[in-house]
N, C-alpha and C positions, 0 to 999 in steps of 0.2 A: 460695650458698656452694659452693666447689669441693670436691667430695668427695675429690679426690686432691691436696689441698694438701700442700706439703712445708715442713719447717722451713727458714727462710732461711739458717741457718748450717750445720747438720748434714746437711740434705737428707733428714731422716727423714720417712717417709710418715705423715701425720697424718689421723686421722679428723675428721669435722665437729666433734664435741664437743670433742676435744682441741685442734683448731685455734682454735676460738672461746675456749676457756678460756685458752689461752696469750695470745691477743690481748687479752682483757679483763684478764688479770693484768698484761700489759705496760702497759696504760692505767692501771691502778690502782696500779702500783708506786710512783710518786712520792707518792701520798697517804699511804703508810705511813712516810715519812720524818718524823722529829720536826721540828716547826715551833715556833718561839717565838711566844708570844701577841702579841708586838709586831712580828712579822715581816710585811712587806708585799711580799714577793717575788712578782712577777707571773709568774715562770717556772713556779710550781706550778699545775697545773690545779685548778679547783674540785672539791670532793668530789662524786662521782657518787652521787646519792641515789635516782634512778629510772632504769630502763631500759625503754623501750617496744619491744615485740617483736610479731611475728606470733603466731598461735595454733599455735606449734610447740613440742612437748615437748622437742625437741633444744635449741632456743635457750634455753628456760626452765631446763633442767638446766645448760647452760653458764654462764648468768648466775649462777645460784645457787652454782655452784662457783667461778667466777672473781671475782665481786663479791658475796660472801655478805651484805654489809651493805646492798646496794641493794634497793629495792622494784621488783618486776617488774610492769610495766603492759602489758596487752594492748591493742593498737590496736583501736578500735571499728569501723573500716572492715572488718576481717577478720571480726569477729563478725557484722556485718550480711551480709557476703558469704556466710558459712556458713549464715545463715538463708535467703538467696535460693537457695542450692544445695539446701537441704532442700525448699523449696517446689517447685523444678523437679523434684526426684526424686519428690515426691508426685504431681505432674501427670503425669509419664511413666508411673509405675506404675499410676495410676488409669485412664489412657487404655488401657493395654495390657490390664488386667484387665476393663474394662467393654466395650471395643470389640473386643478380640482382635487388635489391630494397633497400629502406631505412629500418632502424631498426624498429621492431615492439615490442609491449609489450610482446609477446610470445617468443622472442629471448633471449637466456641466456645472451648474451653480452649487450643487452639493459637493462635487469633486473639488471645487475651488474654495470651499467655505473657510478653510484654514489660511490659505494664501491671501484671501481677501483681508484678513485681519493683520497680516504682517506689514511691516513698514516698507515703503517703496524702495528705500536704499538697501534693504536686506534681500531684495529679489534681484536675481540676475536678469539680463535682457531676455534670455531664453525662458526662464520661469515666468516672467511677465507676459511674454507672448503666448506661452502655453496656457496661461490662466485666462487671458482676455479674448483670444481668437475664438475659442468655442463658445464663450459667453455672448460675444457680439453676434455670432452666427445664429443665436437663438432669437434674435430680434428684440422684442419688448423687454424680456427679462434682463438681457445684457445691458440695454440702454439705461434701465432704471438702476441697476446695480452700479453701473459706471458713474452715474450722477451722485449716488450716495457715497461711493468710494472717493470721488474727487472732493466731496464735502469733508470727509474724514481727513484726507491728506492736506486740504487747505487749513484745517485747524492745526494739524501737526506743524505745518510751516509757520503758523502764527506762534505756537508755543516754542518752536526752535529758536526764536529771537531772544529767548532768555539767555543770560550770561554772555551776550554778544555786544552789549553796549549800544543796541539799536536806539535811534532817536524816536521821538513821538510820531513824526511823519511816517516813518517806515512801519512802525507798529500799527498806526491808524490805517495805513493803506492795506496791510495784510488782513486786518480785521474787516475792512470794507469789502475786500475780495471774498472773504469767507461768508459774510452775511448776505452779500449780493447773490452769490451762487446759491445759497440755501433758499433765499426768498424767491428766486426765479425757478427753483425746482418745484415741480408739481407733485411732491412726495410728502405726505403728512408727517412721517417720522423725521425727515430731514428738517422740516420747518419747526417741529417741536424741539428738536435738538438745538437749532439755532436760537430759539427763544430761551432755552435753559442756559446756554452759553452766555447770551446777552444779559440774563438776569444775574449771572455770577461774574460778570465782566470785572467789577472792581477787584475781586479776589484773584481772578486770573491775571489781570494787569499787574497786581502786586507780585505775583510769581515771576512774570516776565521782567519786572524791574529788579527783583532781589535774587531770583533763582533759588529761593528756599523751598524745601520739600520735607515731608515727614517720613522719608524713606527709612531713617534709623529707627524711629518709633514703630513703624510697620514691621521692621525686622525683629525687634524685640518682642512685639506682639506675636509674631509667628513662632518664635522660640518658646514663649510661654504656652501657646496652644499645643506645640509639639510635645512639651514635657507632660502636659495633662493627657495627651493622646497616648504617649508611650506608657504612662502609668494606668491606662484604662480608667481614668477618672480618679478624683480624690474624694474620700469621705471626710477627711479631716482638713478644715480650712487652714489650720496652723501649719500642717505638713505641706500643703500646697504653697503657702506663702514662703516657707523656708526653701523649698525646692526651686521656686521661681527666683528668689533672691540669689541662690547659689548659681543657677545657670545663666543669669543675666549680669553677674558681676565678676565673672572669672577674669576678664582682662584687667579690670580695675584692681582686683586682689592679687594680680601678678602670677596667676596660674599659667602653666605652660600651655601653649597652643598645640594643636595636633601636628602642625607642620614642623614644630620644634622637637618633636619626640623622635 
């Protein structure tokens, strides 16, 4: 989001929150028009019931202001991404405190840095053993990393209940296991991570209930950035807007896909 966005008509400099609020208000404006129960006018957009966002307090505040009736859903990808960042921070700090330096290629925790971020189900038993046996042999470093890794996987197990029709008891039990493990861990990064998840729990619970995510909008955003990167930047905003519309509406305009050529 452009932090220096301006109002399209008045040119007023808008903050991020104000810009998002005005955009959402413009989207939701037709919904407040009275509609007959027998009306089938397709020009009116469907009611916006859920809004999937990143873990950004700015976006959450804007949605609650601009679309107060909508349910805010946090995208699960960014929750897992936060867990992986927590695990990497634990690894770096533990290495610095134990070895008195940064990680090196000869350190077991450095060798396993990428596998630590992979999902458990994506690792074979051999890969899992190859990762953890040297780490646990290191003593303190391995035990701390194992505690943080279990916290990450406990959160993933909680998020995996989405789209499964899990009842409240099952969801509550998975949440209790995650928070209890983090509370018992004497690791500051893990506890801060648990506090953040608990603070965002209403939005995370909404994801588990609905399964909604902003994956499509993230994909479109990636395409827009890729177009600008391929062009080495745009000097003309109109050209950038035109190129963006062309690349993001090919499917809707019926253009052939690469696989069809």
